[in-house]
Backbone as a ProteinNet text record, in pm:
[ID]
protein_1_A
[PRIMARY]
MIPQAKILRVFQLIGLLKGGGRTVDQLAQQLDSTSRTVYRYFKLLEEIGFIIDQDFHGRYFIHQEEGENPEDRFTLEEVAILRQLIQSGADKHPLRGTLLKKLAFHSEAKELPEQFLKLRVAKMFRAISEAIEGGKQVVLKNYHSANSQEITDRLVEPFQFGEGFQSVQALDTKDKQNKYFKLERIGEVVVLDKPYKFQKLHEKTSTDMFGISGKKETWVTLKLSLRAYVLLREEFPLSLPYLEKNENEEERTYTFNGPVLNFKGVGRFVMGLADEVTVTSPPEFKTYIKDKLKQQRLV
[TERTIARY]
12269.2	12141.2	12028.8	11921.5	11808	11687.9	11647.2	11532.3	11406.2	11325.3	11202.5	11110.2	11101.6	11012.3	11052.6	11182.8	11231.6	11195.3	11210.6	11175.5	11027.7	10943.5	10799.1	10763.2	10827.4	10798.7	10844.3	10958.5	11005.3	10907	10853.5	10752.4	10628.4	10589	10474.8	10502.9	10624	10661.6	10656.9	10706.4	10702.1	10558.3	10469.9	10329.9	10269.6	10303.9	10252.1	10307	10435	10496.3	10444.9	10409.6	10352.8	10207.7	10140.3	9999.4	9970.7	10073.1	10054	10144.7	10161.2	10251.5	10206.9	10302.4	10276.1	10393.9	10366.6	10474.1	10542.8	10658.5	10731.5	10650.6	10585.3	10503.5	10389.2	10325.3	10217.1	10268.4	10384.5	10443.3	10479.6	10538.4	10577.2	10454.7	10345.4	10223.5	10164.6	10161.3	10102.1	10188.3	10318.4	10408.5	10431.5	10366.4	10386.5	10536.4	10599.2	10743.1	10775.6	10901	10943.4	10990.1	10994.3	11040.8	11185.3	11265.5	11405.9	11417.8	11332	11334.3	11290.4	11191.7	11145.1	11257.4	11334	11447.8	11552.5	11572.9	11667.8	11618.5	11486.1	11429.7	11440.9	11426.3	11447.2	11585.8	11684.8	11823.1	11839.1	11776.1	11782.2	11720.1	11604.4	11538.2	11624.6	11690.8	11778.6	11897.7	11947	12060.7	12024.9	11898	11859.9	11793.4	11801.9	11765.7	11643.2	11567.2	11449.9	11489.3	11405.6	11424.7	11314	11349.7	11253.7	11248.8	11131	11116.4	11023.2	11020.5	10940.5	10872.6	10743.5	10673.5	10684.1	10617.2	10628.2	10557.6	10477.2	10404.9	10475.1	10598.7	10673.7	10631.6	10558.9	10513.1	10609.3	10641.1	10737	10663.5	10727.3	10671.2	10784.2	10755.7	10854.7	10838.9	10949.5	10946.8	10930.8	10839.2	10819.2	10812.3	10869.4	10863.2	10728.2	10686.8	10562.7	10578.5	10470.9	10472.1	10537.2	10557.7	10618.1	10526.9	10588.5	10514.5	10503.6	10382	10367.1	10338.8	10366.4	10322	10419.5	10547.3	10645	10614.3	10646	10618.9	10744.2	10749.5	10863.1	10862.9	10982.8	10995	11001.1	10987.4	10993.6	11130.2	11236.9	11371.4	11394	11335.2	11347.4	11276	11160.4	11088.1	11172	11243.3	11328.1	11439.8	11497.5	11603.6	11547	11425.8	11362.8	11336	11292.7	11267.6	11398.4	11507	11637.9	11677.2	11651.9	11686	11615.3	11484.7	11405.6	11433	11451.9	11467	11607.8	11708.3	11844.9	11924	11862.8	11932.9	12052.1	12028.9	12138.7	12174.8	12230.7	12252.8	12366.1	12448	12556.4	12526.6	12407.5	12371	12367.5	12427.3	12432	12295.7	12192.9	12059.1	11973.8	12032.5	11953.9	11869.9	11937.1	11865.8	11763.6	11800.8	11710.4	11584.1	11600.3	11483.6	11393.6	11453.9	11371.9	11286.6	11349.6	11279.1	11172	11206.4	11111	10989	11011.6	10900.5	10812.1	10874.1	10798.2	10714.2	10760	10686.3	10594.5	10579.1	10493.3	10532	10662.1	10719.6	10714.6	10704.6	10719.3	10868.1	10923.4	11067.6	11132.8	11058.2	11114.4	11233.7	11231	11332.9	11457.1	11461	11576	11686	11812	11920.5	11896.5	11893.5	11854.3	11941.9	12073.1	12162.2	12135.5	12074.3	12045.9	11905.6	11820.6	11685.5	11682.6	11770.9	11767.7	11826	11744.8	11788.1	11906.2	11913.9	12025.8	12158.4	12157.3	12279.5	12319.5	12221.2	12250.1	12310.5	12260.5	12315	12459.3	12484.5	12620.5	12714.5	12665.8	12746.9	12789.1	12695.3	12727.3	12826.7	12806.2	12895.7	13037.8	13049.9	13182.2	13247.8	13168.3	13221.6	13283.2	13213.8	13265	13392.5	13396.8	13515.9	13634.9	13613.3	13722.2	13772.5	13678.5	13716.2	13795.2	13756.8	13823.6	13939	13965	14073.8	14050.3	13928	13889.8	13874.3	13902.8	13875.5	13726.2	13673.8	13533.4	13522	13411.6	13378	13261.3	13280	13171.8	13104.5	12990.1	12921.9	12852.4	12864.8	12793.4	12814.9	12942	12970.8	12961.7	12884.4	12863.1	12962	13060.7	13161.6	13112.6	13118.4	13076.3	13177.6	13304.4	13409	13405.7	13405	13408.5	13270.2	13167.1	13030.4	13015.9	13102.7	13097	13041.9	12978.3	12928.4	13006.3	13091.1	13178.5	13187.6	13239.2	13269.1	13408.6	13425.3	13555.2	13599.8	13718.3	13777.5	13861.6	13822.4	13887.3	13918.4	14001.7	14032.4	13989.3	13870.3	13820.3	13891.3	13918.1	13986.2	13936	13852	13790.3	13672.6	13577.1	13462.7	13493	13430.2	13442.6	13353	13358	13276.4	13128.3	13056.8	12913.4	12876.4	12974	12947.3	12882.1	12902.9	12844.4	12933.1	13058.7	13152.2	13248.9	13324.1	13425.5	13555.6	13665.1	13795.6	13851.8	13897.9	13946.2	14055.6	14140.6	14242.8	14181.9	14185.1	14141.1	14254.4	14230.7	14339.6	14383.1	14304.7	14339.6	14452.1	14438.6	14542	14621.6	14592.6	14664.4	14653.7	14538.3	14514.3	14412	14433.9	14335.3	14229	14102.7	13992.9	13876.8	13788.6	13663.2	13551.1	13471	13357.5	13229.7	13136.9	13010.8	12919.9	12865.8	12782.2	12659.9	12600.7	12478.1	12501.6	12627.2	12657.8	12696	12694.1	12728.4	12601.2	12605.6	12489.3	12478	12590.4	12591.9	12733.9	12746.8	12877.5	12892	12998.2	13027.6	13159.4	13151.9	13271.8	13336.2	13463.3	13535	13607.4	13630.5	13707.1	13855.4	13900.3	14039.5	14091.2	14203.4	14257.4	14317.4	14341.5	14410.7	14539.6	14566.9	14688.4	14785.6	14730.1	14811.8	14800.7	14800.2	14776.2	14881.1	15003.6	15108.8	15080	14991.8	14958.2	14840.1	14775.8	14661.5	14709.3	14650.4	14687.6	14561.8	14540	14418	14427.2	14322.1	14311.2	14175.6	14158.4	14032.9	13947.9	13818.9	13727.3	13657.3	13611	13535.7	13388.1	13306.7	13164.3	13091.6	13155.9	13097.7	13149.3	13227.2	13273.5	13394.4	13466.7	13582	13709.9	13810.8	13937.2	14030.7	14129.4	14226.3	14322.5	14423.1	14526.1	14519.9	14470	14467.7	14325.7	14309.4	14177.7	14156.4	14042.5	14005.8	13865.2	13845.7	13713.5	13636.3	13513	13425.6	13304.1	13265.1	13147	13046	12922.2	12814.3	12692.4	12621	12491.6	12384.7	12291.3	12195.4	12052	11972.2	11827.8	11773.7	11647.1	11587.9	11593	11563.8	11566.1	11706.8	11807.1	11944.7	11986.1	11943.1	11973.4	11915.5	11789.8	11724.3	11795.5	11827.1	11892.5	12033.2	12105.6	12239.8	12233.3	12140.2	12123.3	12087.9	11998.7	11949.9	12055.8	12122.1	12217.3	12352.7	12389.1	12518.7	12497.9	12448.9	12414.4	12529.5	12652.8	12767.1	12787.8	12712.8	12723.7	12648	12564.4	12476	12547.4	12661.3	12726.5	12780.9	12788.9	12848.1	12741.7	12617	12507.2	12448.6	12418.5	12357	12248.9	12146.8	12040.2	12079.9	12057.3	12086	11967	11985	11873.3	11833.6	11925.8	11899.6	11868.4	11802.5	11767.5	11617.5	11558.9	11415.3	11379.8	11456	11432.4	11499.8	11442.8	11497	11618.1	11736.8	11859.6	11946.8	12044.5	12132.1	12276	12369.9	12511.3	12575.2	12649.9	12735	12878.7	12949.9	13091.5	13162.5	13226.5	13286.2	13406.3	13481.9	13605.2	13579	13652.1	13648.5	13792.4	13811	13943.9	13965.2	13856.6	13863.4	13740.8	13755.6	13642.3	13542.7	13580.4	13497.9	13360	13354.2	13226.8	13134.9	13186.2	13104.2	13072	13161.8	13136.8	13017.9	13004.7	12889	12759.4	12761.8	12641.9	12606	12704.7	12680.3	12630.4	12691.6	12652.4	12513.6	12474.6	12340.2	12231.7	12270.6	12174.4	12225.6	12271.1	12338	12252	12120.1	12031.1	11994.6	12036.2	11997.1	12116	12236.5	12358	12447.5	12501.4	12599.6	12730.3	12838.7	12970	13025.6	13054.2	13109.2	13261.6	13317.2	13462.9	13497.2	13623.7	13737.1	13737.2	13822.8	13829.2	13863.1	13946.2	13984.3	13862.9	13768	13648.6	13556.4	13549	13471.4	13525	13656.7	13719.3	13690.8	13696.7	13669.5	13528.8	13429.4	13291	13274	13333.2	13324	13381.5	13495.6	13557	13470	13410.6	13324	13200.2	13141.7	13025.4	13060.7	13179.6	13224.5	13239	13294.6	13311.2	13175.8	13076.4	12942.9	12882.6	12903.7	12846.8	12913.6	13040.4	13113	13077.9	13022	12986.7	12864
11700.8	11747.6	11657	11718.4	11640.7	11667.8	11574.5	11597.3	11625.7	11719.1	11754.9	11634.1	11552	11436.1	11341.8	11326.9	11239	11295.1	11426.9	11490	11471.1	11493.8	11479.3	11335.6	11240.7	11100.2	11064.5	11119.9	11096.2	11155.1	11273.4	11332.3	11243	11187.3	11095.7	10974.8	10922	10807	10841.6	10959.8	11002.2	11007.9	11062.2	11069.4	10932.3	10837.1	10701.3	10635.3	10654.6	10594.5	10657.6	10784.4	10849.6	10808	10772.9	10739.4	10602.2	10521	10386.2	10287.7	10170.7	10071.7	10016.5	10000	9941	9852.8	9748.7	9662.9	9731.3	9679.4	9736.1	9721.7	9607.5	9588.7	9689.8	9715.6	9813.8	9953.5	9987.4	10118.5	10132	10027.3	10030.9	10049.6	9982.7	9994.3	10134.2	10191.2	10323.3	10433.8	10409.7	10509	10483.8	10377.8	10338.8	10320.9	10242.8	10224.9	10077.1	10047	9909.5	9894	9771.6	9746.5	9792.8	9771.2	9812.3	9963.3	10037.6	10183.3	10226.2	10157.3	10189.9	10172.1	10066.3	10044.9	10155.2	10200.7	10311.5	10437.8	10461.4	10578.1	10564.7	10442.9	10420.9	10469.6	10431.2	10469.7	10620.7	10686.3	10832.3	10896.7	10847.3	10903.6	10888.2	10775	10754.4	10848.5	10879.6	10969.7	11111.4	11151.9	11287	11288.8	11176.5	11180.9	11106.5	11044.8	10969.7	10833.7	10780.7	10645.7	10557.4	10466.7	10376.6	10249.2	10213.2	10095.4	9995.7	9873.3	9765.7	9689.1	9655.6	9579.3	9429.4	9348.4	9203.2	9149.4	9233	9191.6	9238.3	9288.6	9331.6	9465.7	9543.8	9675.5	9782.5	9877.5	9982.4	10110.6	10187.1	10314.8	10402.7	10532.6	10626.9	10635.9	10611.6	10617.1	10761.6	10783.2	10913.9	10899.5	10998.9	11000.1	11051.7	11009.5	11061.4	11209.3	11285.3	11426.1	11517.7	11471.3	11557.9	11675.7	11791.6	11916.5	11959.2	11963	11998.9	12146.5	12234	12371.9	12465.6	12429.7	12518.9	12539.4	12658.7	12691.9	12748.1	12742.3	12794.7	12947.4	13007.2	13149.7	13170.5	13295.8	13324.6	13290.7	13314.1	13284.8	13135.3	13055.9	12910.9	12862	12921.5	12885.3	12917.5	13030.7	13068.3	12966.5	12918.3	12817.4	12688.6	12652.1	12532	12546.3	12664.5	12685.6	12670.8	12724.9	12710	12563.3	12488.1	12346	12269.6	12293.1	12216.9	12261.6	12391.6	12442.4	12421.8	12435.1	12429.7	12309.6	12228	12109.1	12142.3	12220.6	12261.8	12147.9	12041.9	11920.8	11933.3	12038	12054.1	12161.3	12216.7	12317.9	12253.6	12316.7	12253.9	12231.7	12301.2	12283.3	12187.1	12124.5	12042.1	11936.1	11849.1	11739.6	11787.4	11887	11937.9	11996.9	12077.7	12142.3	12042.1	11942.6	11838.7	11769.4	11738.4	11667.9	11756.9	11883.2	11975.7	11996.6	12011.6	12027.6	11904.4	11788.7	11664.8	11642.3	11692	11675.8	11794.5	11883.4	12000.3	12080.8	12102	12182.9	12115.8	11985.5	11916.4	11908.8	12013.1	12030.2	11986.9	11931.5	11900	11805.5	11712	11609.1	11643.9	11764.1	11799.5	11861.7	11849.7	11914	12063.8	12115.6	12254.7	12353.4	12325.6	12423.7	12447.7	12347.2	12365.5	12418.6	12417.5	12468.5	12620.2	12679.2	12823.6	12894.4	12975.9	13043.4	13134.3	13191.1	13279.7	13204	13074.6	12995.5	12977.8	12958.4	12948.4	13077.9	13191.7	13321.6	13335.1	13291.9	13300.1	13211.1	13093.7	13002.9	13071.4	13137.5	13205.3	13319.3	13396.5	13508.9	13460.2	13354.8	13301.2	13241.4	13175.8	13119.8	13229.5	13343	13455.6	13511.4	13514.8	13565.7	13474.7	13344.5	13249.6	13264.4	13274	13286.8	13414.3	13522.5	13650.7	13676.6	13582.1	13601.3	13718.9	13732.8	13847.3	13809	13904	13886.8	13907.6	13845.2	13861.9	13878.8	13938.1	13947.9	13853	13760.8	13673.8	13743.2	13803.6	13882.3	13790.6	13826.3	13756.9	13605.8	13565.6	13422.3	13365.9	13257.3	13193.7	13079.8	13098.7	12996.5	12894.4	12766.6	12661.1	12642	12674.4	12655.9	12763.7	12889.9	12999.9	13047	13002.2	13046.8	13198.2	13258.5	13402.2	13427.8	13542.4	13584.7	13708.9	13693.4	13802.5	13808.3	13921.3	13933.6	13878.8	13805.7	13747.4	13797.3	13857.6	13894.9	13776.4	13715.9	13592.1	13596.1	13500	13477.9	13336.1	13319.1	13184.1	13127.6	12995.1	12938.1	12800.9	12734.7	12610.5	12574.1	12499.3	12451.8	12312.9	12283.3	12151.5	12052.2	11926.3	11821.3	11856.7	11840.7	11865.9	12012	12103.4	12247.8	12297	12227.9	12270.5	12369.7	12380	12469.7	12524.6	12628.9	12686.6	12695.5	12659.9	12673.5	12810	12880.7	13016.9	13049.5	13145.1	13194.7	13305.9	13289.4	13394.8	13496.3	13618	13715.9	13765.4	13741.1	13788	13705.3	13572	13487.4	13409.4	13436	13374	13220.9	13169.4	13026.1	12987.1	12871.1	12819.5	12742.1	12776.3	12718.5	12685.2	12598.1	12570.2	12647.8	12717	12792.5	12732.6	12693.8	12635.8	12745.7	12720.9	12822.3	12857.4	12757.6	12783.3	12869.7	12888.2	12971.4	13114	13143.9	13278	13360.8	13483.5	13570.7	13632.3	13677.4	13742.6	13740	13734.7	13739.3	13871.4	13945.4	14071.2	14054	14056.1	14042.5	14179.7	14189.7	14316.6	14331.6	14455.1	14481.6	14486.1	14382.4	14372.9	14233.8	14227.1	14096	14022.7	13891.9	13813.8	13886	13884.9	13945.2	13840.1	13722.4	13618.5	13484.9	13491.2	13371	13262.8	13302.8	13204.2	13119	13167.8	13094.4	12999.7	13006.1	12918.3	12773.4	12689	12547.9	12462.6	12397.4	12318	12186.9	12157.1	12028.7	11968.2	11842.3	11773.4	11759.9	11746.3	11713.8	11584	11514.2	11392.3	11425.8	11323.2	11345.9	11410.4	11411.8	11474.8	11616.7	11666.4	11803.7	11827.6	11722.1	11734.6	11707.1	11791.9	11774.9	11682.9	11632.9	11543.7	11490.7	11418.2	11367.5	11215.7	11143.2	10998	10946.5	10865.9	10809.8	10678.8	10669.7	10548.5	10507	10377.6	10328.6	10289.3	10338.7	10313.8	10234.3	10134.4	10053.7	10067.3	10101.2	10120.3	10038.6	9987.2	9924.7	10023.8	10053.9	10161.9	10110.3	10169.7	10148	10224.8	10205.1	10279.1	10428.7	10468.4	10611.5	10669.6	10598.3	10646.2	10652.4	10554	10551	10673.8	10704.1	10819.6	10948.5	10964	11086.3	11101.3	10990.6	10998.2	11044.5	10989.7	11031	11178.4	11224.1	11361.3	11461.5	11433.8	11529.2	11524.8	11408.6	11392.5	11318.2	11387.9	11322.8	11247.9	11288.2	11221.1	11080.3	11043.4	10907.6	10805.6	10851.2	10762.2	10645.3	10667.5	10553	10447.2	10479.7	10387.5	10319.6	10327.9	10269.5	10149	10044.8	9924.6	9872.7	9814.6	9754.5	9612.7	9575.8	9440.3	9350.4	9261.2	9183.5	9066	9010.5	8884.8	8904	9012.6	9037.7	9064	9020.6	9038.9	9187.2	9261.1	9403.9	9474.6	9586.7	9662	9741.7	9698.1	9765.8	9791.1	9878.9	9919.7	9924	9919.2	9926.7	10045.5	10122.4	10226.8	10179	10181.4	10145.6	10246.5	10345.3	10451.3	10515.2	10594.7	10656.5	10788.7	10811.8	10940	10985.1	11115.8	11171.3	11205.8	11198.2	11231.5	11170.7	11119.1	11058.9	11162.9	11288.3	11393	11403.4	11410.7	11430.3	11310.2	11192.1	11071.3	11039.8	11076.1	11051.9	11131.1	11255.4	11336.2	11270.3	11219.2	11154	11031.8	10948	10825.8	10858	10954.9	10988.4	11050.2	11119.5	11176.9	11073.1	10951.9	10844.3	10715	10725.1	10611.8	10486.2	10502.4	10386.5	10332.2	10402.5	10364.9	10317.8	10331.2	10300.2	10206.4	10105.4	10015.6	10027.6	10056.4	10066.9	9926	9890.6	9758.4	9759.7	9861.4	9873.1	10017.2	10055.3	9980.7	9988.5	9911	9914.2	10052.6	10127.7	10261.4	10353.4	10336.8	10422.3	10379.2	10248.7	10201.3	10263.7	10263.9	10322.8	10471.9	10539.8	10684.1	10714.7	10637.4	10660.4	10630.3	10521.8	10487.7	10598.5	10654.4	10761.9	10887.4	10919.8	11036.5	11019.4	10899.7	10874.3	10882.6	10834.7	10846.1	10992.6	11074.1	11216.6	11285.1	11244.5	11302.5	11268.6	11144.7	11103.2	11173.9	11214.5	11281	11430.1	11483.4	11627	11651.8
7223.3	7170.6	7219.7	7272.3	7321.3	7232	7147.5	7059.5	7140.6	7092.2	7163.9	7178.8	7075.9	7081.5	7194.5	7212.9	7319.1	7456	7472.8	7600.6	7630.6	7531.1	7552.1	7587.7	7523	7553.2	7694.7	7735.9	7872.8	7972.8	7944.2	8032.4	8040.7	7926	7925.5	8014.7	8004.6	8086.4	8234.5	8270.1	8410.6	8459.8	8376.3	8414.8	8438	8352.2	8367.3	8493.4	8521.3	8639.5	8768.4	8761.9	8879.9	8901.4	8792.2	8801.6	8858.3	8878.7	8931.2	8861.2	8918.5	8863.9	8730.1	8639.8	8509.1	8470	8395.9	8346.8	8229.1	8192.6	8080.2	7951.4	7933.2	7812.7	7806.5	7921	7923.9	7890.2	7946	7918.5	7771.4	7713.9	7573.5	7483.8	7519.3	7439.5	7447.2	7567.5	7584.9	7526.2	7515.3	7456.9	7307.7	7255.5	7115.6	7089.4	7176	7170.6	7189.5	7222.5	7246.7	7390.8	7437.7	7574.2	7590.9	7488.9	7494.5	7514.1	7442.8	7456	7595.4	7650.8	7785.9	7885.8	7874.5	7965.2	7949.6	7826.2	7804.7	7874.9	7867.7	7935.4	8087.2	8138.1	8282	8321.9	8240.8	8270.7	8267.3	8170.5	8161.3	8284.4	8327.3	8444.7	8568.9	8582.2	8697.9	8692	8572.4	8558.5	8601	8586.8	8626.9	8763.8	8837.3	8978.4	9022.7	8932.6	8974	9030.5	9113.5	9166.7	9109.8	9020	8958.1	9041.3	9088.9	9173	9105.9	9158.5	9100.6	9212.8	9193.7	9296.1	9266.7	9349.4	9335.4	9211.4	9146.1	9026.3	8898.6	8912.4	8795.4	8740.5	8822.4	8778	8828.6	8741	8773.5	8812.7	8899.8	8942.9	8994.2	9009.7	9062	9212.6	9283	9429.4	9474.8	9571	9630.2	9781.6	9850.4	9995.4	10042.3	10160.5	10218.2	10250.4	10232	10268	10166.7	10043.2	9942.9	9914	9894.3	9881.8	9735.9	9679.2	9538.3	9514.8	9613.3	9604	9532.3	9525	9464	9316.3	9265.8	9126.3	9061.1	8927.8	8855.5	8854.9	8852.4	8826.2	8676	8632	8489.3	8432.2	8510.9	8461	8447.9	8537.6	8525.8	8400.3	8371.2	8250.1	8127	8131.6	8018.6	7999	8109.2	8098.7	8039.3	8082.3	8028.1	7878.3	7838.9	7696.9	7618.3	7673.9	7609.9	7601.9	7709.5	7712.7	7602.2	7589.8	7493	7349.9	7331.1	7195.8	7140.6	7227	7175.8	7223.8	7312.2	7358.9	7445.6	7554.3	7642.3	7736.4	7678.8	7758.1	7858.3	7851.2	7946.6	8050.8	8047.2	8146.6	8284.9	8387.6	8520.6	8583.1	8535.2	8591	8509.2	8408.2	8315.3	8387.5	8461.2	8524.9	8625.1	8705	8807.5	8746.7	8641	8582.3	8510.4	8445.6	8384.3	8489.5	8599.8	8706.1	8768	8788.7	8850.9	8762	8633	8539.8	8540.9	8535.3	8529.2	8653.9	8767.9	8892.1	8919	8820.8	8836	8960.1	8975	9082.4	9217.9	9223.8	9352.6	9379.9	9441.7	9445.4	9575	9667.1	9798	9790.5	9694.6	9693.5	9612.7	9553.3	9472.2	9556.7	9512.7	9586	9596.5	9716.7	9740.8	9666.3	9659.1	9599.9	9452.7	9382.2	9240.9	9215.9	9316.4	9299.1	9304.4	9380.1	9400.3	9278.7	9219	9097.3	9125.1	9245	9275.8	9268.1	9300.7	9291.7	9145.7	9059.4	8916.3	8864.5	8912	8871.4	8919.1	9043.6	9096.5	9017.9	8979.2	8898	8768.3	8702.2	8576.2	8598.9	8707.5	8735.9	8764.3	8844.4	8876.8	8752.9	8668.7	8544.1	8458.2	8447.9	8369.6	8431.6	8566.4	8634.5	8609.6	8614.5	8589.3	8446.4	8352.9	8211.5	8186.6	8257.1	8236.2	8330.6	8423.9	8519	8610.9	8663	8745.9	8892.7	8980.3	9122.4	9147.2	9251.7	9287.7	9438.5	9478.2	9620.5	9647.4	9741.3	9785.4	9902.5	9876.9	9979.6	10079.6	10207.6	10314.9	10310.4	10299.1	10296.7	10438	10451.9	10582	10597.5	10684.7	10706.4	10807.5	10768.8	10860.6	10972.9	10947.1	11048.1	11155.1	11112.1	11208.4	11251.3	11177.7	11202.6	11187.2	11105.4	11079.5	10939.7	10923.9	10793.8	10753.2	10651	10609.4	10457.4	10408.4	10266.5	10241.8	10132.2	10098.7	9961	9954.3	9826.9	9779	9668.5	9625.1	9476.3	9436.8	9296	9260.1	9203.3	9170.9	9049.2	9051.5	8934.6	8893.7	8973.7	8926	9016.9	8958.7	9035.7	9090.7	9204.5	9263.2	9192.7	9235.9	9177.2	9187.3	9075.5	9076.3	9079.3	9066.1	9063.7	9192.9	9304.3	9430.6	9504.7	9463.5	9530.2	9426.9	9468.5	9381.9	9460.4	9395.3	9458.8	9422.1	9523	9501.1	9601.2	9563.1	9654.2	9738.3	9868.9	9960.8	9970	9919.8	9911.8	10049.1	10151.6	10285.3	10346.1	10343.4	10402.9	10298.2	10170.2	10057.5	10059.4	10103.8	10107.7	10002	9937.3	9843.2	9919.9	9897.1	9973.2	9880.8	9929.4	9859.6	9927.4	9848.2	9898.6	9840	9926.5	9879.4	9824.5	9705.5	9640.8	9724.7	9790.5	9864.9	9988.2	10028.9	10145.7	10108.7	9978.5	9931.3	9919.9	9972.8	9960.9	9822.6	9768.1	9636.5	9582.6	9450.2	9384.9	9311.5	9343.2	9274.2	9198.6	9067	8984	8969.7	9009.4	9003.1	8869.5	8832	8710.1	8745.3	8816.3	8858.9	8822.7	8754	8714.2	8834.2	8815.1	8917.2	8958.8	9088	9141	9194.6	9230.1	9293.7	9219.4	9088.8	9008.5	9033.5	9067	9091.5	9215	9302.1	9424	9404.7	9289	9263.5	9255.6	9335.8	9336.1	9332.8	9220.6	9204.1	9281	9354.1	9422.8	9390	9423.6	9393.7	9519.5	9499.1	9608.3	9574.4	9677.4	9651.9	9634.1	9619.6	9593	9710.1	9828	9946	9966.4	9868.2	9872.4	9960.2	9997.9	10086.1	10007.4	10027.6	9957.3	10034.9	9967.6	10029.7	9926	9968.9	9879	9859.8	9960.2	9953	9928.7	9824.6	9793.6	9868.5	9936.2	10009	9967.3	9944.9	9907.1	10032.8	10040	10154.8	10107.9	10185.2	10153.9	10267.2	10229.6	10326.3	10285.3	10382.1	10358.2	10400.4	10310	10330.6	10333.8	10420.6	10414	10293.9	10260.3	10148.9	10174.1	10297.3	10330.1	10314.4	10364.2	10351.2	10204.5	10126.7	9983.1	9912.8	9942.1	9879.8	9918.7	10047.5	10094.1	10035.6	10022.2	9964.8	9820.4	9744.1	9604.3	9593.3	9681.5	9672.6	9716.1	9827.1	9882.4	9812	9759.5	9693.4	9561.7	9457.9	9331.2	9265.9	9294.6	9232.2	9285.5	9389.9	9444.2	9360.8	9269.5	9194.1	9125.9	9058.7	8991.9	9088.7	9216.1	9313.5	9400.7	9359.7	9436.4	9364.5	9440.4	9383.8	9478.7	9420.4	9499.6	9538.8	9664.4	9711.6	9679.3	9584.2	9531.5	9620.8	9695.3	9766.9	9914.5	9949	10088.2	10098.7	10210.2	10229	10239.6	10319	10328.2	10210.7	10169.8	10057.6	10106.1	10069	10109	9987.4	10007.2	9898.6	9948.8	9855.3	9889.3	9818.6	9896	9839.3	9848.9	9737.3	9735.2	9646.3	9709.5	9630	9695.5	9618.6	9668.7	9740.5	9846.8	9917.7	9941.5	9956.1	9981.3	10128.3	10205.1	10346.4	10413.6	10534.6	10603.9	10656.1	10653.9	10715.5	10651.3	10518.3	10450	10460.2	10424.3	10431.2	10577.3	10668.3	10810.3	10861.3	10816.5	10856	10810.9	10687.4	10635.7	10719.1	10748.5	10825.5	10965.1	11031.5	11168.5	11174.9	11068.6	11064.9	11044.8	11000.3	10976	11038.7	11161.6	11227.1	11231	11242.4	11248	11110.2	11004.5	10869.1	10784.6	10840.5	10764.5	10845	10778.7	10840	10763.5	10834.2	10770.3	10751.1	10627.2	10594.7	10590.3	10526.3	10517.2	10478.2	10499.4	10554.8	10707.5	10774.1	10920.5	10974.9	10900.4	10946.9	10957.1	10864.3	10869	10982.9	11008.8	11122.9	11252	11266.9	11385.8	11393.2	11278.3	11272.1	11324.3	11279	11320.8	11470	11517.8	11660.1	11747	11706.7	11783.7	11784.6	11670.6	11663.2	11751.5	11751.8	11835.4	11982.7	12020.3	12159.7	12199.2	12110.1	12139.2	12158.9	12079.4	12094.9	12230.1	12275.2	12404.2	12521.4	12501.1	12609.8	12620.5	12512.6	12513.7	12599.9
[MASK]
+++++++++++++++++++++++++++++++++++++++++++++++++++++++++++++++++++++++++++++++++++++++++++++++++++++++++++++++++++++++++++++++++++++++++++++++++++++++++++++++++++++++++++++++++++++++++++++++++++++++++++++++++++++++++++++++++++++++++++++++++++++++++++++++++++++++++++++++++++++++++++++++++++++++++++

């Protein structure tokens, strides 16, 4: 349950942090609160995706990238979800953090994870949830496969969501294989009035925070620039608990130390920001990245 008064006070804090740097004592005074409470609100803001930074004078502010676009606006259905959030305390709604952040930024939505901003994805999430609960087959219309680069309809039996609700694991009835389908690559979800036909073939597996499945967990450590840190948080929100700021360095850098089930997902991230990320460990991942870079140069 999220009390309305707490939400309003958090919005006030966001406004103050966006308006310029302030010390904790100044924030506590303006919010008619205590320093301890302000620190608790900092933690809440970080949990829903904000980056709280501090200057050399001890003043706190919300980090923003250059060129952020404030033009996006809410749809009527998004407003309805927000009203539900505030009135009934829908703290487990998958769009909770995103919508709080979007409202607070007055629809400056550029920095939010794209898959959660699109209302159609939220609708698909609800439809698939109902199908799983009812044990129904669904058609994923116009699914864009990253592997085959084909856009086709898929008749599937969904049975669980991946980490962070970014994908759904389902049995593809065509080849009888269990696969993960990313919600943002689905054009439309059609729930059929047909029960599961191949339930015995459903096999649940796990995915890591990068959306990749695997059986062996390996811990990866990366040193990140500020830009890489921001992008990692935005694109892979589940990485947040594994990120730390490096306090004893002149340049502002961060460390990611977290588990992955496959080098494929984290490897894509590292290769896309090769100048912003340094692989610290393990040696096997360093070798993996070196081999991938060699293959790129040979192409």
